[in-house]
C-alpha positions as CSV (number, residue, x, y, z in Angstrom):
1,M,29.2,0.6,-16.2
2,T,26.3,2.5,-17.8
3,L,25.0,5.5,-15.8
4,L,21.2,5.3,-15.9
5,D,19.0,8.3,-15.5
6,A,17.0,6.7,-12.7
7,V,16.4,3.4,-11.0
8,V,12.8,2.9,-9.7
9,I,12.4,0.3,-7.1
10,G,9.2,-1.7,-7.6
11,A,6.8,-2.0,-10.5
12,G,3.4,-1.5,-9.0
13,Q,1.1,1.5,-9.1
14,A,3.6,3.9,-7.5
15,S,6.5,2.8,-9.6
16,L,4.6,2.9,-12.9
17,A,3.3,6.4,-12.1
18,T,6.9,7.4,-11.3
19,A,8.2,6.0,-14.6
20,H,5.5,8.0,-16.4
21,A,6.6,11.2,-14.7
22,L,10.3,10.5,-15.4
23,H,9.4,10.0,-19.1
24,R,7.7,13.4,-19.2
25,H,11.0,14.9,-18.0
26,G,12.9,13.2,-20.7
27,L,14.5,10.7,-18.3
28,D,14.7,7.0,-18.9
29,P,14.1,4.8,-15.8
30,L,14.8,1.2,-15.1
31,L,12.3,-0.5,-12.8
32,L,13.4,-3.3,-10.5
33,E,10.5,-5.5,-9.4
34,A,10.8,-8.3,-6.8
35,G,7.8,-10.1,-8.1
36,S,6.9,-11.9,-11.3
37,S,4.6,-9.2,-12.8
38,P,4.4,-5.4,-13.0
39,T,1.3,-5.3,-10.8
40,G,2.7,-4.7,-7.3
41,S,0.8,-6.2,-4.4
42,W,-2.6,-6.3,-6.2
43,S,-2.2,-9.9,-7.6
44,R,-1.6,-11.1,-4.0
45,Y,-4.8,-9.6,-2.4
46,Y,-7.9,-11.6,-1.6
47,D,-10.1,-12.8,-4.4
48,S,-13.2,-10.7,-3.6
49,L,-11.4,-7.4,-3.1
50,A,-13.1,-4.5,-4.8
51,L,-12.0,-0.8,-4.8
52,F,-13.7,1.6,-2.6
53,S,-13.3,4.3,-5.2
54,P,-15.0,4.4,-8.6
55,A,-12.9,3.6,-11.7
56,R,-12.8,7.3,-12.7
57,F,-10.9,8.1,-9.5
58,S,-8.7,5.0,-9.7
59,E,-6.5,5.9,-12.7
60,L,-2.8,6.4,-13.3
61,P,-1.6,9.4,-15.3
62,G,-2.3,9.2,-19.0
63,S,-4.6,6.1,-19.0
64,A,-8.3,6.0,-18.3
65,F,-9.6,2.9,-16.5
66,P,-11.6,1.0,-19.1
67,G,-15.4,0.3,-18.7
68,D,-18.0,2.1,-16.7
69,P,-16.2,5.0,-14.9
70,D,-18.7,4.8,-12.0
71,R,-18.2,1.2,-11.1
72,Y,-16.0,-0.1,-8.4
73,P,-13.3,-2.3,-10.1
74,T,-12.4,-5.7,-8.7
75,R,-8.9,-6.9,-7.9
76,D,-8.5,-8.7,-11.1
77,E,-9.6,-5.6,-13.1
78,V,-6.9,-3.6,-11.3
79,V,-4.3,-6.3,-12.1
80,A,-5.2,-6.2,-15.8
81,Y,-5.2,-2.4,-15.8
82,L,-1.7,-2.2,-14.3
83,A,-0.3,-4.9,-16.6
84,A,-1.7,-3.0,-19.7
85,Y,-0.3,0.2,-18.3
86,A,3.2,-1.2,-17.9
87,E,3.1,-2.6,-21.4
88,R,2.1,0.8,-22.8
89,L,4.6,2.6,-20.8
90,G,7.4,0.7,-22.4
91,A,10.0,1.3,-19.7
92,P,12.4,-1.6,-19.1
93,I,11.3,-3.7,-16.1
94,E,13.5,-6.4,-14.5
95,L,11.1,-8.9,-13.0
96,N,12.1,-11.2,-10.1
97,T,14.8,-8.8,-9.3
98,P,14.5,-7.4,-5.8
99,A,16.7,-4.4,-4.8
100,V,18.6,-5.4,-1.7
101,A,20.9,-2.4,-1.2
102,V,21.2,1.2,-2.4
103,T,24.4,3.2,-1.7
104,R,25.2,6.8,-2.5
105,T,28.3,7.5,-4.6
106,G,30.0,10.6,-6.0
107,D,28.1,10.2,-9.3
108,G,24.8,9.2,-7.9
109,F,23.8,5.7,-6.7
110,V,24.6,2.0,-7.0
111,T,21.6,-0.3,-6.5
112,R,22.4,-3.9,-5.9
113,A,19.9,-6.6,-6.9
114,G,19.3,-9.9,-5.3
115,D,21.1,-11.7,-8.1
116,G,24.3,-9.7,-7.5
117,R,23.9,-7.3,-10.4
118,E,24.6,-3.6,-9.8
119,F,22.9,-0.7,-11.5
120,T,24.3,2.9,-11.4
121,S,22.0,5.9,-11.7
122,R,21.8,9.6,-11.1
123,L,18.5,9.2,-9.3
124,V,16.8,6.5,-7.2
125,V,13.0,6.5,-6.4
126,S,11.9,3.9,-3.9
127,A,8.4,3.3,-5.1
128,S,7.7,-0.2,-3.6
129,G,4.8,1.5,-1.8
130,G,3.5,1.1,1.7
131,F,2.1,-2.4,1.4
132,G,5.2,-4.6,1.1
133,A,5.6,-5.8,4.7
134,P,2.5,-7.2,6.5
135,Y,2.4,-5.8,10.0
136,R,1.9,-8.4,12.7
137,P,1.4,-6.8,16.2
138,N,3.0,-8.4,19.2
139,L,-0.2,-9.6,20.8
140,P,0.1,-11.0,24.4
141,G,0.3,-14.8,24.1
142,L,0.3,-15.0,20.3
143,D,3.4,-17.3,20.4
144,A,1.6,-19.7,22.7
145,F,-1.6,-19.9,20.5
146,A,-1.8,-23.4,19.0
147,G,-4.4,-22.5,16.3
148,T,-3.9,-20.9,12.9
149,V,-2.5,-17.4,12.7
150,L,-2.5,-15.6,9.4
151,H,-2.4,-12.1,8.1
152,S,-4.9,-10.7,5.7
153,A,-2.1,-10.8,3.1
154,D,-2.4,-14.6,3.3
155,Y,-6.2,-14.6,3.0
156,R,-7.7,-15.5,-0.4
157,E,-11.3,-16.8,0.0
158,P,-13.6,-18.1,2.7
159,A,-14.1,-21.7,1.7
160,P,-11.2,-23.1,3.8
161,F,-12.7,-21.5,7.0
162,A,-16.1,-23.1,6.7
163,G,-17.5,-24.1,10.2
164,R,-14.5,-22.7,12.1
165,R,-14.4,-20.2,14.9
166,V,-12.5,-17.1,13.6
167,V,-11.4,-13.8,15.2
168,V,-10.5,-11.1,12.8
169,V,-8.3,-8.4,14.4
170,G,-8.7,-4.9,12.9
171,A,-11.2,-2.2,12.2
172,G,-10.3,-0.9,8.7
173,N,-11.8,-1.5,5.3
174,S,-10.1,-4.9,4.7
175,A,-10.8,-6.2,8.2
176,V,-14.5,-5.5,7.9
177,Q,-14.8,-6.7,4.3
178,I,-13.0,-10.0,5.1
179,A,-14.9,-10.5,8.4
180,V,-18.3,-10.0,6.7
181,E,-17.3,-12.4,3.9
182,L,-16.1,-15.1,6.4
183,A,-19.3,-14.8,8.4
184,Q,-21.2,-16.3,5.6
185,V,-19.4,-19.7,6.3
186,A,-17.9,-19.4,9.8
187,S,-18.5,-18.0,13.3
188,V,-16.7,-14.7,13.2
189,T,-15.9,-12.0,15.7
190,L,-14.3,-8.7,14.6
191,S,-12.1,-7.5,17.4
192,S,-10.4,-4.1,17.7
193,R,-9.3,-1.5,20.3
194,G,-12.1,0.8,19.4
195,P,-15.5,0.3,17.7
196,V,-15.6,0.2,13.9
197,R,-16.3,3.7,12.6
198,F,-18.2,4.0,9.3
199,M,-18.3,6.7,6.6
200,A,-21.0,6.9,4.0
201,Q,-19.7,5.8,0.6
202,R,-22.2,7.9,-1.3
203,P,-23.2,11.0,0.7
204,L,-26.0,13.0,-0.9
205,G,-26.0,10.4,-3.7
206,R,-22.5,10.9,-5.0
207,D,-19.4,8.9,-4.2
208,L,-17.2,10.3,-1.4
209,H,-14.2,10.5,-3.7
210,E,-16.1,12.9,-6.0
211,W,-16.7,15.2,-3.1
212,L,-13.0,14.9,-2.0
213,H,-12.0,15.8,-5.6
214,R,-14.4,18.7,-6.0
215,T,-13.6,20.3,-2.7
216,G,-9.9,19.8,-3.1
217,V,-9.6,18.0,0.3
218,E,-7.7,15.1,-1.2
219,R,-4.9,17.5,-2.2
220,L,-4.5,19.1,1.2
221,P,-1.2,18.2,3.1
222,L,-3.0,16.1,5.7
223,G,-0.9,13.0,5.3
224,R,1.4,13.3,8.3
225,L,-1.6,14.0,10.5
226,L,-3.4,10.9,9.4
227,R,-0.6,8.5,9.1
228,G,-1.0,5.5,11.4
229,R,-4.6,6.4,12.3
230,T,-7.5,4.0,11.7
231,V,-9.4,5.1,8.7
232,R,-13.2,5.1,8.7
233,V,-14.7,2.2,6.8
234,L,-16.4,3.2,3.6
235,D,-19.9,1.7,3.6
236,D,-23.0,1.7,1.4
237,G,-24.9,0.3,4.4
238,R,-24.3,-3.4,4.0
239,Y,-21.3,-3.7,6.4
240,R,-22.9,-1.7,9.2
241,A,-26.0,-3.9,8.8
242,A,-24.0,-7.1,8.9
243,I,-22.3,-6.1,12.1
244,A,-25.5,-4.9,13.7
245,A,-27.0,-8.4,12.9
246,G,-24.0,-10.1,14.5
247,R,-22.6,-11.5,11.3
248,P,-19.9,-10.9,12.3
249,D,-20.2,-9.6,15.8
250,W,-17.8,-6.9,17.2
251,R,-16.1,-7.2,20.5
252,P,-13.4,-5.0,22.2
253,M,-9.9,-6.3,21.8
254,F,-9.2,-9.5,23.8
255,T,-6.7,-9.1,26.6
256,A,-4.6,-12.2,25.8
257,L,-4.2,-15.4,23.9
258,N,-3.5,-18.8,25.3
259,A,-2.9,-22.2,23.6
260,D,-6.6,-22.8,23.0
261,G,-8.0,-19.3,22.2
262,V,-8.6,-15.8,23.6
263,V,-9.3,-14.2,26.9
264,W,-12.0,-11.5,26.5
265,T,-12.1,-8.3,28.4
266,D,-14.7,-9.7,30.9
267,G,-12.3,-12.6,31.7
268,A,-14.2,-15.2,29.7
269,R,-12.0,-17.7,27.8
270,E,-13.1,-19.0,24.5
271,P,-11.5,-21.6,22.2
272,I,-10.6,-20.2,18.8
273,D,-9.5,-21.9,15.6
274,V,-8.1,-19.0,13.6
275,I,-6.7,-15.5,14.4
276,L,-6.7,-13.4,11.2
277,L,-4.7,-10.2,11.5
278,A,-6.1,-7.5,9.3
279,T,-3.6,-5.1,10.9
280,G,-2.2,-3.3,7.8
281,Y,1.2,-3.1,6.3
282,R,4.5,-1.2,6.7
283,P,6.8,0.1,3.9
284,Q,9.4,-2.4,2.7
285,L,12.6,-0.3,2.8
286,A,15.3,-2.7,3.9
287,H,17.2,-1.8,0.7
288,L,17.8,1.6,2.2
289,A,19.2,0.5,5.5
290,D,22.8,1.5,4.6
291,C,22.0,4.4,2.3
292,T,23.5,7.6,3.7
293,G,23.9,11.2,2.5
294,P,27.2,13.2,2.2
295,N,27.0,14.2,5.8
296,G,26.5,10.6,7.0
297,R,22.7,10.9,7.7
298,S,20.7,7.8,7.0
299,A,17.9,7.8,4.6
300,L,15.8,6.1,7.3
301,D,15.0,7.3,10.8
302,A,15.4,5.2,13.9
303,S,12.0,3.5,13.3
304,G,12.9,2.5,9.8
305,Y,10.7,5.1,8.2
306,P,12.2,7.5,5.6
307,D,13.2,11.1,6.5
308,H,11.5,13.0,3.7
309,D,9.8,16.2,2.7
310,R,6.7,15.3,0.6
311,G,8.5,12.4,-0.9
312,V,12.0,13.9,-1.4
313,S,14.7,12.6,1.0
314,T,16.0,15.2,3.4
315,A,19.1,13.1,4.1
316,V,20.2,11.8,0.7
317,P,20.2,14.1,-2.4
318,G,18.7,12.4,-5.4
319,L,16.6,9.9,-3.5
320,G,12.8,10.1,-3.6
321,F,9.8,8.1,-2.5
322,V,6.4,7.5,-4.0
323,G,3.5,5.5,-2.6
324,L,4.0,6.0,1.1
325,E,0.9,6.3,3.3
326,G,0.4,9.9,4.2
327,Q,3.3,11.0,2.0
328,R,1.6,14.3,0.9
329,G,-2.1,13.7,1.4
330,I,-4.8,11.3,2.3
331,A,-4.6,9.6,-1.2
332,S,-0.9,9.2,-1.4
333,A,-0.9,5.4,-1.2
334,T,-3.8,4.9,-3.6
335,L,-4.2,4.5,-7.3
336,R,-5.7,8.0,-7.6
337,G,-2.9,9.6,-5.5
338,V,0.4,8.2,-6.6
339,G,0.3,10.1,-9.9
340,R,0.2,13.5,-8.3
341,D,2.9,12.5,-5.9
342,A,5.1,11.1,-8.6
343,V,4.8,14.4,-10.6
344,H,5.8,16.4,-7.5
345,V,8.8,14.1,-6.5
346,V,10.2,13.8,-10.0
347,R,9.9,17.5,-10.7
348,R,12.0,18.3,-7.6
349,L,14.5,15.5,-8.3
350,A,14.9,16.4,-12.0
351,A,15.5,20.1,-11.0
352,D,18.3,18.9,-8.7
353,V,20.1,17.2,-11.6
354,R,19.2,20.0,-14.1
355,A,17.1,17.6,-16.3
356,V,15.5,18.8,-19.4
357,S,12.1,20.5,-19.3
358,P,9.0,18.4,-19.4
359,V,8.0,17.1,-22.8
360,G,4.6,16.1,-24.1
361,A,2.4,13.3,-22.9
362,W,2.4,9.9,-24.6
């Protein structure tokens, strides 16, 4: 069986950035992608999604985002950019090939795919990102609710919800963006444990990401401190104005659900047609459930999250991660952040296997 330099799990933004970094170290990766295209989760997001960062701060290493660098690219533009990046990268990608199990061996790793094939490699980088598994909180009475329950991962556009009573659960960027869009055709309440907190998208006339870049804040090791916390909603003023006008309105998190609807904090009961959970995602790391290091330590902790030091496994030599929320900094799970993290992780992994020195760019 051929011993590969590296197997990269996934073929989205984190995986493509990882493959680029591996190439620069003279290593040839194989990418295993569960989906049908090398665009990660982007092709599955809702139709109106637009980036909250300008194109110039939404690029992968070695390839500028085409068009006006100060615009905010749409979902479809990101999908096209990633597909073109993958083609230019030239790394072999096995589509419709989910990784189901990774085991450590004396020579490196064996990664088993869903179709039964096995791939041996010196290194494995799990770069399926932090958006593979929609998080559905265990809300009181959710199982008894007879209406429609869906996650924002299932939402595409507002037309099917016209005239319906909808509660959107969440207080992040996606929750607010979806709720405001739905409020154009439906009666919508945004409900969360705390009020929506906003942050100006263009303070002092410049995009926030430019300030983060100029000041170096985005490179500070703040990831672990921020992981799991609700991020402020970036706003140019329209979302704050929409909520202030009651389209949608905001209410504290309901106390329970029943068959017909919700019970609000004041005890009032209201019939509801749809509960839309904009409650984020968790990493999809089931393929590492049985991956252990030489001393028997698992790659994952008791909660299913990887034990790692800035993306390098502390339990399993030769195993790395790219694309996790808060992996190294506030941008680790974003288009602008995965490239820096991939360089860091690959440099450390390559040193461990005495790989060749970095070669030139494309």
